All heavy atoms as an XYZ file, in Angstrom:
666
protein
N    -130.365     82.408   -207.033
C    -129.803     83.742   -206.824
C    -129.223     84.273   -208.124
O    -129.396     85.439   -208.435
C    -128.746     83.722   -205.697
C    -129.410     83.458   -204.347
C    -127.983     85.036   -205.660
C    -128.465     83.343   -203.179
N    -128.565     83.422   -208.890
C    -127.938     83.887   -210.120
C    -128.955     84.498   -211.090
O    -128.667     85.491   -211.733
C    -127.188     82.736   -210.816
C    -125.989     82.278   -210.083
N    -124.826     83.016   -210.021
C    -125.761     81.170   -209.341
C    -123.935     82.370   -209.298
N    -124.472     81.256   -208.865
N    -130.129     83.914   -211.180
C    -131.130     84.402   -212.114
C    -131.894     85.617   -211.601
O    -132.666     86.219   -212.323
C    -132.122     83.283   -212.435
C    -131.494     82.191   -213.267
C    -132.503     81.143   -213.636
C    -131.827     80.080   -214.475
N    -132.807     79.124   -214.994
N    -131.686     86.010   -210.347
C    -132.406     87.145   -209.784
C    -131.676     88.475   -209.981
O    -132.221     89.517   -209.656
C    -132.670     86.921   -208.291
O    -131.465     87.006   -207.560
N    -130.492     88.446   -210.524
C    -129.714     89.676   -210.703
C    -130.509     90.665   -211.559
O    -131.014     90.329   -212.617
C    -128.362     89.375   -211.351
C    -127.406     90.523   -211.278
C    -126.017     90.102   -211.681
C    -125.074     91.274   -211.538
N    -123.729     90.912   -211.863
N    -130.629     91.883   -211.074
C    -131.377     92.908   -211.776
C    -132.848     92.967   -211.407
O    -133.548     93.887   -211.792
N    -133.345     91.998   -210.646
C    -134.740     91.970   -210.216
C    -134.849     92.384   -208.749
O    -133.871     92.338   -208.010
C    -135.324     90.564   -210.384
C    -135.278     89.972   -211.789
C    -135.740     88.523   -211.747
C    -136.126     90.789   -212.736
N    -136.047     92.803   -208.323
C    -136.312     93.103   -206.928
C    -137.599     92.413   -206.494
O    -138.505     92.217   -207.306
C    -136.446     94.607   -206.704
C    -135.145     95.353   -206.805
C    -135.302     96.807   -206.425
O    -136.399     97.369   -206.607
O    -134.328     97.381   -205.959
N    -137.662     92.064   -205.229
C    -138.833     91.382   -204.676
C    -139.149     92.010   -203.323
O    -138.257     92.478   -202.608
C    -138.544     89.891   -204.489
C    -138.090     89.218   -205.750
C    -136.745     89.097   -206.044
C    -139.015     88.720   -206.648
C    -136.309     88.482   -207.211
C    -138.601     88.120   -207.821
C    -137.247     87.987   -208.107
N    -140.437     92.023   -202.943
C    -140.799     92.538   -201.636
C    -140.167     91.718   -200.520
O    -139.668     92.262   -199.550
C    -142.320     92.538   -201.448
C    -142.988     93.666   -202.228
O    -142.324     94.677   -202.525
O    -144.172     93.521   -202.555
N    -140.186     90.402   -200.670
C    -139.663     89.490   -199.645
C    -138.622     88.568   -200.267
O    -138.840     88.021   -201.347
C    -140.781     88.629   -199.061
C    -141.876     89.479   -198.479
O    -141.664     90.236   -197.559
N    -143.070     89.365   -199.040
N    -137.509     88.416   -199.590
C    -136.461     87.494   -200.031
C    -136.091     86.617   -198.853
O    -135.882     87.094   -197.734
C    -135.213     88.254   -200.534
C    -134.058     87.312   -200.782
C    -135.546     89.040   -201.796
N    -136.033     85.309   -199.093
C    -135.608     84.343   -198.081
C    -134.369     83.629   -198.625
O    -134.432     83.048   -199.706
C    -136.717     83.317   -197.773
C    -137.971     84.037   -197.282
C    -136.221     82.296   -196.747
C    -139.184     83.143   -197.186
N    -133.285     83.715   -197.888
C    -132.056     82.991   -198.255
C    -131.844     81.928   -197.188
O    -131.583     82.244   -196.029
C    -130.844     83.917   -198.365
C    -131.110     84.989   -199.425
C    -129.590     83.112   -198.715
C    -130.000     86.014   -199.560
N    -132.011     80.701   -197.596
C    -131.902     79.587   -196.655
C    -130.495     79.006   -196.668
O    -129.830     78.998   -197.700
C    -132.915     78.500   -197.031
C    -134.343     78.997   -196.935
S    -135.576     77.886   -197.594
C    -135.162     76.354   -196.860
N    -130.038     78.553   -195.529
C    -128.757     77.868   -195.454
C    -127.551     78.768   -195.578
O    -126.630     78.468   -196.323
N    -127.546     79.893   -194.857
C    -126.369     80.765   -194.853
C    -125.349     80.125   -193.898
O    -125.186     80.522   -192.761
C    -126.731     82.202   -194.436
C    -125.516     83.103   -194.524
C    -127.859     82.749   -195.303
N    -124.709     79.092   -194.432
C    -123.798     78.258   -193.626
C    -122.443     78.129   -194.313
O    -122.355     78.235   -195.536
C    -124.414     76.867   -193.448
C    -125.769     76.896   -192.782
C    -126.587     75.656   -193.010
O    -126.091     74.706   -193.636
O    -127.754     75.642   -192.568
N    -121.425     77.883   -193.522
C    -120.068     77.707   -194.040
C    -120.048     76.606   -195.110
O    -119.374     76.716   -196.105
C    -119.102     77.321   -192.915
C    -118.831     78.423   -191.906
C    -117.913     79.499   -192.429
O    -117.223     79.284   -193.445
O    -117.898     80.578   -191.812
N    -120.808     75.543   -194.867
C    -120.767     74.388   -195.757
C    -121.490     74.653   -197.089
O    -121.283     73.927   -198.053
C    -121.407     73.185   -195.063
C    -120.657     72.711   -193.826
C    -120.901     73.565   -192.583
O    -121.758     74.469   -192.587
O    -120.216     73.321   -191.586
N    -122.329     75.670   -197.156
C    -123.046     75.992   -198.398
C    -122.266     77.005   -199.213
O    -122.059     76.840   -200.406
C    -124.473     76.508   -198.069
C    -125.167     76.978   -199.340
C    -125.282     75.438   -197.369
N    -121.842     78.096   -198.576
C    -121.077     79.141   -199.245
C    -119.592     78.858   -199.048
O    -118.906     79.502   -198.273
C    -121.425     80.510   -198.669
C    -122.786     80.992   -199.059
C    -123.886     80.765   -198.258
C    -122.967     81.680   -200.255
C    -125.145     81.211   -198.621
C    -124.229     82.139   -200.619
C    -125.309     81.907   -199.798
N    -119.078     77.878   -199.769
C    -117.695     77.469   -199.498
C    -116.756     77.584   -200.679
O    -115.572     77.419   -200.541
C    -117.660     76.034   -198.993
C    -118.190     75.031   -199.961
C    -118.137     73.669   -199.419
N    -118.871     72.783   -200.324
C    -119.073     71.539   -200.121
N    -118.596     70.973   -199.051
N    -119.725     70.820   -200.981
N    -117.282     77.887   -201.883
C    -116.337     78.026   -202.988
C    -115.570     79.334   -202.832
O    -115.574     79.906   -201.769
C    -117.040     77.911   -204.339
C    -118.387     78.592   -204.373
O    -118.801     79.125   -203.354
O    -119.037     78.575   -205.430
N    -114.907     79.820   -203.855
C    -114.071     81.005   -203.744
C    -114.710     82.120   -202.942
O    -115.888     82.416   -203.106
N    -113.959     82.722   -202.049
C    -114.505     83.740   -201.155
C    -115.208     84.854   -201.916
O    -116.309     85.249   -201.571
C    -113.396     84.344   -200.294
C    -113.090     83.595   -199.052
C    -112.137     84.392   -198.215
C    -112.019     83.797   -196.834
N    -111.219     84.599   -195.950
N    -114.570     85.372   -202.958
C    -115.172     86.463   -203.707
C    -116.436     86.030   -204.415
O    -117.423     86.768   -204.445
C    -114.164     87.046   -204.706
C    -113.029     87.779   -204.020
O    -113.228     88.258   -202.888
O    -111.949     87.886   -204.620
N    -116.438     84.825   -204.996
C    -117.624     84.322   -205.691
C    -118.795     84.160   -204.717
O    -119.906     84.586   -205.010
C    -117.339     82.977   -206.355
C    -116.356     83.089   -207.503
O    -116.178     84.202   -208.033
O    -115.754     82.062   -207.870
N    -118.539     83.566   -203.574
C    -119.601     83.362   -202.583
C    -120.138     84.695   -202.085
O    -121.348     84.858   -201.934
C    -119.075     82.556   -201.398
O    -118.817     81.236   -201.772
N    -119.247     85.626   -201.809
C    -119.673     86.932   -201.312
C    -120.539     87.655   -202.350
O    -121.565     88.242   -202.023
C    -118.462     87.779   -200.923
C    -118.840     89.049   -200.223
C    -117.677     89.863   -199.701
N    -116.432     89.617   -200.370
C    -115.308     89.296   -199.757
N    -115.278     89.170   -198.467
N    -114.202     89.093   -200.444
N    -120.152     87.593   -203.611
C    -120.929     88.231   -204.679
C    -122.321     87.614   -204.792
O    -123.315     88.327   -204.909
C    -120.197     88.136   -206.006
S    -118.741     89.186   -206.118
N    -122.398     86.281   -204.757
C    -123.693     85.601   -204.833
C    -124.559     85.990   -203.656
O    -125.751     86.293   -203.797
C    -123.503     84.069   -204.904
C    -124.824     83.339   -204.689
C    -122.872     83.669   -206.223
N    -123.984     86.037   -202.458
C    -124.732     86.412   -201.273
C    -125.264     87.839   -201.401
O    -126.434     88.102   -201.143
C    -123.850     86.289   -200.019
C    -124.538     86.677   -198.753
C    -125.478     85.847   -198.182
C    -124.241     87.875   -198.136
C    -126.116     86.214   -196.996
C    -124.864     88.242   -196.958
C    -125.802     87.411   -196.390
N    -124.422     88.775   -201.822
C    -124.860     90.166   -201.949
C    -125.927     90.350   -203.020
O    -126.825     91.169   -202.863
C    -123.679     91.098   -202.200
C    -123.001     91.516   -200.937
C    -121.724     91.095   -200.654
C    -123.636     92.326   -200.008
C    -121.095     91.460   -199.480
C    -123.023     92.698   -198.832
C    -121.742     92.264   -198.572
N    -125.861     89.593   -204.110
C    -126.925     89.657   -205.115
C    -128.233     89.250   -204.462
O    -129.255     89.929   -204.611
C    -126.608     88.770   -206.339
C    -127.836     88.594   -207.212
C    -125.470     89.363   -207.162
N    -128.235     88.165   -203.710
C    -129.449     87.716   -203.048
C    -129.979     88.711   -202.037
O    -131.170     89.029   -202.015
N    -129.108     89.254   -201.214
C    -129.501     90.185   -200.160
C    -130.064     91.477   -200.755
O    -131.072     92.014   -200.268
C    -128.296     90.493   -199.243
C    -128.572     91.691   -198.356
C    -127.962     89.280   -198.412
N    -129.464     91.965   -201.806
C    -129.888     93.248   -202.363
C    -131.137     93.150   -203.228
O    -131.606     94.155   -203.749
C    -128.746     93.888   -203.170
O    -128.337     92.989   -204.215
C    -127.570     94.220   -202.279
N    -131.707     91.965   -203.372
C    -132.967     91.818   -204.125
C    -134.163     92.187   -203.267
O    -135.242     92.426   -203.774
C    -133.170     90.373   -204.628
C    -132.079     89.822   -205.536
C    -131.796     90.668   -206.758
N    -130.683     91.560   -206.431
C    -130.411     92.691   -207.078
N    -131.153     93.086   -208.076
N    -129.405     93.443   -206.730
N    -134.002     92.246   -201.949
C    -135.128     92.487   -201.028
C    -135.467     93.969   -200.961
O    -134.599     94.796   -200.709
C    -134.783     91.968   -199.636
N    -136.749     94.291   -201.176
C    -137.214     95.669   -201.025
C    -137.708     95.935   -199.604
O    -137.468     97.010   -199.053
C    -138.358     95.958   -201.982
C    -137.894     96.244   -203.372
C    -139.060     96.685   -204.208
N    -139.632     95.500   -204.820
C    -140.434     95.526   -205.854
N    -140.787     96.659   -206.386
N    -140.892     94.414   -206.348
N    -138.433     94.977   -199.018
C    -139.053     95.211   -197.722
C    -138.577     94.272   -196.628
O    -138.331     94.683   -195.511
C    -140.567     95.076   -197.847
C    -141.156     96.107   -198.796
C    -142.638     96.037   -198.848
N    -143.142     96.402   -197.520
C    -144.337     96.074   -197.093
N    -145.127     95.361   -197.834
N    -144.720     96.426   -195.902
N    -138.460     92.980   -196.950
C    -138.152     92.000   -195.903
C    -137.101     91.017   -196.401
O    -137.200     90.486   -197.500
C    -139.416     91.233   -195.524
C    -139.186     90.256   -194.387
C    -140.446     89.535   -193.976
N    -141.454     90.522   -193.581
C    -142.736     90.446   -193.923
N    -143.167     89.454   -194.657
N    -143.589     91.364   -193.534
N    -136.102     90.797   -195.576
C    -135.060     89.823   -195.854
C    -135.018     88.824   -194.717
O    -134.937     89.215   -193.551
C    -133.706     90.517   -195.988
C    -132.478     89.617   -196.098
C    -132.517     88.847   -197.419
C    -131.209     90.456   -196.009
N    -135.101     87.554   -195.041
C    -135.037     86.489   -194.039
C    -133.828     85.630   -194.356
O    -133.680     85.146   -195.479
C    -136.326     85.624   -194.047
C    -136.204     84.484   -193.045
C    -137.556     86.460   -193.782
N    -132.946     85.471   -193.381
C    -131.762     84.626   -193.528
C    -131.891     83.471   -192.529
O    -132.224     83.703   -191.375
C    -130.496     85.427   -193.234
C    -130.283     86.693   -194.050
C    -129.085     87.456   -193.528
C    -130.092     86.355   -195.506
N    -131.613     82.250   -192.986
C    -131.694     81.122   -192.077
C    -130.397     80.315   -192.103
O    -129.634     80.385   -193.074
C    -132.847     80.162   -192.449
O    -132.523     79.476   -193.652
C    -134.159     80.906   -192.598
N    -130.168     79.615   -191.025
C    -129.090     78.623   -190.971
C    -129.488     77.545   -189.971
O    -130.383     77.754   -189.155
C    -127.747     79.254   -190.607
C    -127.671     79.829   -189.219
C    -127.279     79.046   -188.137
C    -127.993     81.156   -188.978
C    -127.233     79.570   -186.855
C    -127.931     81.699   -187.710
C    -127.553     80.904   -186.655
O    -127.501     81.428   -185.404
N    -128.874     76.406   -190.089
C    -129.185     75.288   -189.206
C    -127.977     74.958   -188.333
O    -126.839     75.096   -188.776
C    -129.565     74.060   -190.020
N    -128.223     74.539   -187.117
C    -127.138     74.078   -186.246
C    -126.677     72.698   -186.668
O    -125.515     72.338   -186.518
C    -127.579     74.070   -184.792
C    -127.778     75.445   -184.226
C    -128.166     75.384   -182.767
C    -128.376     76.778   -182.228
N    -128.766     76.777   -180.824
N    -127.615     71.909   -187.188
C    -127.261     70.587   -187.737
C    -128.312     70.185   -188.755
O    -129.401     70.725   -188.779
C    -127.085     69.522   -186.654
C    -128.297     69.363   -185.779
O    -129.391     69.150   -186.264
N    -128.104     69.501   -184.474
N    -127.942     69.243   -189.598
C    -128.858     68.733   -190.619
C    -128.854     67.209   -190.562
O    -127.816     66.597   -190.359
C    -128.431     69.194   -191.994
C    -128.562     70.690   -192.176
C    -128.574     71.071   -193.635
N    -128.608     72.497   -193.786
C    -129.723     73.222   -193.852
N    -130.885     72.638   -193.770
N    -129.663     74.527   -194.003
N    -130.021     66.640   -190.764
C    -130.151     65.193   -190.809
C    -130.388     64.790   -192.261
O    -131.261     65.321   -192.923
C    -131.330     64.716   -189.951
O    -131.146     65.214   -188.623
C    -131.413     63.203   -189.912
N    -129.576     63.870   -192.740
C    -129.691     63.409   -194.118
C    -130.474     62.111   -194.165
O    -130.784     61.503   -193.144
C    -128.289     63.261   -194.727
C    -127.613     64.581   -194.877
C    -126.714     65.025   -193.928
C    -127.893     65.411   -195.952
C    -126.093     66.252   -194.052
C    -127.289     66.635   -196.086
C    -126.384     67.062   -195.139
N    -130.801     61.667   -195.376
C    -131.682     60.502   -195.558
C    -131.160     59.243   -194.876
O    -131.935     58.379   -194.485
C    -131.900     60.234   -197.048
O    -130.665     59.993   -197.680
N    -129.854     59.110   -194.734
C    -129.314     57.944   -194.045
C    -129.253     58.155   -192.529
O    -128.567     57.444   -191.831
C    -127.934     57.587   -194.599
C    -126.934     58.711   -194.416
O    -127.272     59.764   -193.892
N    -125.720     58.495   -194.857
N    -130.004     59.159   -192.062
C    -130.108     59.496   -190.644
C    -128.791     59.954   -190.018
O    -128.607     59.933   -188.823
C    -130.724     58.368   -189.846
C    -132.106     58.019   -190.315
C    -132.728     56.966   -189.458
N    -133.957     56.519   -190.085
C    -135.168     56.860   -189.662
N    -135.300     57.637   -188.632
N    -136.233     56.410   -190.279
N    -127.894     60.339   -190.859
C    -126.622     60.895   -190.395
C    -126.842     62.365   -190.038
O    -127.361     63.135   -190.842
C    -125.581     60.760   -191.520
S    -124.020     61.552   -191.143
N    -126.468     62.760   -188.833
C    -126.608     64.139   -188.389
C    -125.255     64.828   -188.539
O    -124.242     64.348   -188.026
C    -127.079     64.211   -186.921
C    -127.149     65.652   -186.450
C    -128.422     63.524   -186.768
N    -125.271     65.939   -189.257
C    -124.044     66.682   -189.519
C    -124.171     68.066   -188.903
O    -125.147     68.773   -189.142
C    -123.796     66.804   -191.048
C    -122.551     67.627   -191.311
C    -123.700     65.431   -191.672
N    -123.209     68.437   -188.072
C    -123.204     69.774   -187.488
C    -122.877     70.801   -188.556
O    -122.062     70.559   -189.450
C    -122.165     69.873   -186.362
C    -122.574     69.062   -185.141
O    -123.790     68.852   -184.957
O    -121.687     68.648   -184.388
N    -123.505     71.963   -188.448
C    -123.292     73.054   -189.382
C    -122.874     74.299   -188.619
O    -123.168     74.447   -187.440
C    -124.575     73.373   -190.163
C    -125.060     72.260   -191.027
C    -124.112     72.076   -192.198
N    -124.687     71.155   -193.146
C    -124.719     71.343   -194.441
N    -124.200     72.407   -194.978
N    -125.261     70.451   -195.231
N    -122.199     75.206   -189.313
C    -121.802     76.482   -188.725
C    -122.363     77.612   -189.576
O    -122.278     77.570   -190.801
C    -120.285     76.595   -188.694
C    -119.620     75.613   -187.780
C    -118.127     75.815   -187.814
C    -117.412     74.671   -188.385
N    -117.193     74.105   -189.508
N    -122.940     78.644   -188.930
C    -123.430     79.770   -189.716
C    -122.260     80.488   -190.391
O    -121.142     80.504   -189.876
C    -124.115     80.669   -188.694
C    -123.547     80.269   -187.385
C    -123.132     78.835   -187.499
N    -122.516     81.065   -191.532
C    -121.502     81.851   -192.243
C    -121.487     83.228   -191.589
O    -122.094     84.187   -192.045
C    -121.842     81.922   -193.724
C    -120.796     82.598   -194.574
C    -119.620     81.705   -194.781
C    -118.657     82.314   -195.796
N    -117.523     81.487   -196.048
N    -120.806     83.313   -190.456
C    -120.836     84.523   -189.630
C    -120.296     85.754   -190.379
O    -120.762     86.858   -190.135
C    -120.048     84.323   -188.328
O    -118.740     83.878   -188.636
C    -120.732     83.325   -187.428
N    -119.373     85.553   -191.270
C    -118.852     86.690   -192.048
C    -119.990     87.335   -192.832
O    -120.133     88.555   -192.817
C    -117.763     86.227   -193.003
C    -117.262     87.319   -193.929
C    -116.391     86.782   -195.047
O    -116.262     85.574   -195.223
N    -115.809     87.664   -195.813
N    -120.822     86.537   -193.493
C    -121.907     87.081   -194.299
C    -123.009     87.645   -193.415
O    -123.568     88.693   -193.696
C    -122.492     86.012   -195.224
C    -121.583     85.609   -196.361
C    -120.327     86.174   -196.512
C    -121.987     84.672   -197.265
C    -119.497     85.801   -197.559
C    -121.169     84.288   -198.322
C    -119.916     84.861   -198.468
N    -123.333     86.943   -192.330
C    -124.374     87.424   -191.431
C    -123.974     88.750   -190.796
O    -124.814     89.619   -190.577
C    -124.678     86.378   -190.360
C    -125.303     85.082   -190.874
C    -125.381     84.067   -189.744
C    -126.649     85.317   -191.496
N    -122.692     88.931   -190.521
C    -122.237     90.176   -189.890
C    -122.413     91.388   -190.792
O    -122.511     92.499   -190.323
C    -120.770     90.049   -189.464
O    -119.923     90.006   -190.595
N    -122.492     91.177   -192.105
C    -122.710     92.291   -193.023
C    -124.112     92.888   -192.869
O    -124.307     94.082   -192.988
C    -122.567     91.843   -194.481
C    -121.206     91.362   -194.895
C    -121.078     90.326   -195.812
C    -120.049     91.939   -194.402
C    -119.828     89.878   -196.213
C    -118.802     91.491   -194.781
C    -118.704     90.458   -195.691
O    -117.470     90.022   -196.090
N    -125.102     92.034   -192.621
C    -126.489     92.493   -192.620
C    -127.119     92.623   -191.233
O    -128.079     93.360   -191.081
C    -127.370     91.580   -193.502
C    -126.946     91.661   -194.940
C    -127.362     90.161   -193.020
N    -126.611     91.947   -190.238
C    -127.240     91.977   -188.920
C    -127.365     93.378   -188.328
O    -128.385     93.688   -187.712
C    -126.530     91.036   -187.960
C    -126.819     89.558   -188.178
C    -126.070     88.699   -187.176
C    -128.294     89.262   -188.130
N    -126.396     94.265   -188.482
C    -126.580     95.605   -187.924
C    -127.713     96.389   -188.600
O    -128.205     97.359   -188.040
C    -125.249     96.302   -188.187
C    -124.272     95.202   -188.406
C    -125.053     94.078   -189.023
N    -128.164     95.966   -189.766
C    -129.145     96.714   -190.536
C    -130.563     96.166   -190.408
O    -131.502     96.794   -190.870
C    -128.758     96.708   -192.019
C    -127.357     97.223   -192.313
C    -127.020     97.019   -193.779
C    -127.223     98.684   -191.932
N    -130.733     94.994   -189.793
C    -132.057     94.387   -189.733
C    -132.423     94.029   -188.301
O    -131.573     93.874   -187.446
C    -132.122     93.103   -190.614
C    -131.899     93.448   -192.061
C    -131.134     92.066   -190.163
N    -133.730     93.899   -188.066
C    -134.158     93.408   -186.756
C    -134.157     91.897   -186.779
O    -134.392     91.289   -187.802
C    -135.566     93.935   -186.442
O    -136.492     93.382   -187.331
N    -133.842     91.299   -185.655
C    -133.755     89.837   -185.576
C    -134.979     89.288   -184.862
O    -135.378     89.801   -183.820
C    -132.504     89.415   -184.823
C    -131.253     89.648   -185.634
C    -130.085     89.118   -184.896
N    -129.455     90.243   -184.226
C    -128.405     90.154   -183.466
N    -127.849     88.997   -183.242
N    -127.886     91.216   -182.910
N    -135.543     88.246   -185.424
C    -136.657     87.557   -184.796
C    -136.284     86.096   -184.643
O    -135.723     85.501   -185.548
C    -137.920     87.644   -185.665
C    -138.465     89.028   -185.813
C    -139.711     89.031   -186.673
O    -140.377     87.975   -186.759
O    -140.008     90.065   -187.246
N    -136.579     85.531   -183.490
C    -136.355     84.093   -183.275
C    -137.690     83.405   -183.327
O    -138.644     83.847   -182.691
C    -135.669     83.825   -181.936
C    -134.218     84.144   -181.945
C    -133.584     83.604   -180.702
C    -132.075     83.794   -180.784
N    -131.405     83.206   -179.660
N    -137.739     82.350   -184.056
C    -138.990     81.598   -184.176
C    -138.789     80.242   -183.521
O    -137.781     79.633   -183.645
C    -139.389     81.424   -185.655
C    -139.660     82.803   -186.244
C    -140.583     80.531   -185.775
C    -139.997     82.796   -187.707
């Protein structure tokens, strides 16, 4: 995301919009998220996981970063796959 500032793309996919990923300073995380979101010209895909399994087969529950998702959800259509 940091290297995409100033660029635009037809499709942007931001994976892992989760509390555990965007956890450093609130303002820093929000700025990084907005840089990523505003790179999309036509399609923006945001993903999050309910849980993740690591190599030691440990399953860790995750929470979506609802604050960030709430910024864009009113502006986009949602598809469930």
